Residue, then its C-alpha position, 0 to 999 in steps of 0.5 A: m932258539n936255532q941260530r940258523l933261521k929257515v923259514a918254510v912257506i908252505g903255499g909259497g906260490s900264493s899271491y901273498t908271498p911277494e908281501l911276505i919277502e918283503g917283510f923279511i927282508l925289512n926285518y933282517p937286522t933283528f930277524p936275520i933269515s938265512e934261508i927261506v924254501l917256498v913249497d907248493i904242489e904240482e898244480g901250482l908250479r907255474k905260480l910258484t916258479i912266477v912269484g919264485q922269480l920275483a922273490e930272488r929279484m927282491i932279494a937280489k936288490s936287497g943285497l942281504p945273504i939270503k938263500l932262496s929255493l922253490t920245491l914241491d917236495r914238502r918234507s925236505a922243505l920242513e927238515g930243519a926249519s925253524f918256522v913253518s908259515t902256511q898259506m895255502r887254499v886246497g882246491r884254489l879259488e874254484a873251490r873258493g866259487w862253490d863255497e860262495t855259491i851253492p848255500l845261496k842255492y838253498g837260502m844260505i850265507g854264501q863265503e868262504t870262512t863264516g858258515p856253510g861255505g867256511m865249514m867246507k873249506a875247513l873240511r878241505t884244509i885240516p886234513v892237509l894241515l894235520d898231514v903238514a903237522k905230522d911231518m912236522e913233528e918228525l923233520c922239524p919238531d922244535a919249529w913254530l907252526l905259523n898258521f894263517t889259512n883259513p878258517a884260521g881259528m877251527v885250522t888252529e884248533a885242530i891242530h892243537k887237538h890232533s897233533r904235538i907241535k907248537s901252532i900259533g893261529l893269526c889272522n888279518s883283521p887285527i892288524g887291519a883295525y889297528k892300521w884302520l885307527s893309526e890313519l883315522y887318528q894320525v898316531p903310529a900303531e905303538r900308542i894304540y891297544c885294543e882288547f879283543a874278544g871272541l874267535n876268529h872271524l867273530h871278535w868284538i873290539t871291546t877297548i880302545t885307547i891311545d895313550g891311555e885315554s878311551k876312544l871307544p865312546e866316540l868310536l862307537a858313534n861312527r856306524d861305519g866302522y872297522s869294515a872291509r873291502n869284500v863285505p857289502q858296507y851297510d851301515w851298522n845299527a846305532t842302537l846296537l852299538s851303542s847297546l853293546g859298547a863294543i865295536p862288531s868284527y865286519y864278518l859280523k854283519y852276516f849275522y847282525l845283517h843276515r837279510e840284507i847280506l845274503a839278497e846282495q849276495q844273491a842278486a850278485a849270484a845271478k849276475g855271475e859276480t862272486r868275490a872268488a871271480t874278482v880275487q881270480q881277476l886280481e890274481d891274474e893282474l898281479f901274476e901278470l905283474y910278477r912275471d916282469e923282470n924290472l919288478a923287484e919290490k912288492p907291488k902297491q896292487l897287492e894291498q888290495r887283496g882281502g887278506a893284505y896284512y897277513s905276511e905282515a902279521a906273520v913275520k911281526l909274529m916270527n921276529s917276537l918269538y925269536n927275539n923274546s920280545g914280550d910284545i902284545q899281538t892278538l892271536n889264536v890260541p888255545n882258551g885255557g880259561i880265559l873266556g869261562f864259558l868255552p872249553d879250555d880246548a877251544c880256540i880264541e882270538v885274544n891278546c897274547k904277550v909273546y915270548s921265545q918259549g910260547l905266549e902268554t895270553m892275556p886276561v879279557a877284560v870285558v866281554p859283553q854278556a849279549v854276544k856270549g851266546l853267539i860266541h858259544a853257539v858258533k864254537t859249538y858249530e866248529a868243534l862238531a866241524i872240526e870232529a867231522a874233517v878228521s873222521g870224514s863223518r857225514d853225519m857229524a858234518l850235518l849235524a855242524l850245520a844244524h848248530h850254525p847260526l846261520v843255517p835255518s833249516v836242518n832239511d835244506a842244509e843236508a840237501m845242500l850238504d849232499e851237494m857240496l861234499e859231492r862237489n868237493k869229492a876229489y878233496l874229501p877222499r874220508f867222507f867218501q871211505h865209507a858209506g854215509k858216514 
């Protein structure tokens, strides 16, 4: 590993950046980063400046010899980087609002990573990140790209299929699960082991032990299970949990409790309430805090964001790659035969041992028979959506939607797709370069 540790952060103006900076400072003894470059686009300059000034104050307070720079020039940021971290949102929160509301008009879930909204986010994001990967092939070919831009699994799979760089996808859901269990049992996370089986935002926790003792049976008796603030808190069905013998990701409520959540989303939208609007309000409040010249640390309010701990996971992964630690982390990586019912090049979310030269994907001991069909169906949709994003094919995009379990009618999906493509026209040039394909 290059001793001059430079990290380029794509989407450096994100509200998550202070958490990332905090992670670099706390991990400096084992991950002696020398340079951080925060890069964004022209539209993000105001946020980049505010976040960058807070980051400078945090580093100054730490007294560490870390150079920080801000730029709108992505290529200069990437040149010579050891690690590249992505936390961007193509189309900003305005596009998230479209993802959440347009599907509701057609009787479908509106969510930024699951269902039709998730596909639109992928269509906007994948071409941009493939451009980043192309620059990396030229400017920092030995660097690791750590992607936690959603939908993380699909984006990571696209990078693996269409570039030569080293890339790993990661999500805050697994680290959130460990934090939940650590608080529940009042033990450090190091004593807990969880096995994850499935895809990003579509996984099941099939094993939970503390000091080798299984805690899964008693946790399955808790109907709430692990959930997130931005998903309606309907109780899990007790019979479902006991029959599965696994704790579903909170995103699986969109599948297992589809009718209830759709109704709640439609009722909220009728009152003008969306998650995008909530996040926008929180971001406005955060950036007002960030502007305070006396603030020199990550504010506690940042943990209210649904993606809290993404940055903690990212710094932990960089640290482990740098130090050849061999510790176990839950990551998005090519399947490579781990789940025998999926293609080898499909990205899955699974435990891996982390080494400097790469990852050792760990076998999955338990995959409930009942969930294999759903995993396969969603992965089929994801592969088709990736192909649509790369080719700009409307037909392929419709085919992807037709195979998504949360899309009940291809006719409704076609009308919805036309509206969503038109609304996203500025971010989807490939779909408008040739007639209807």
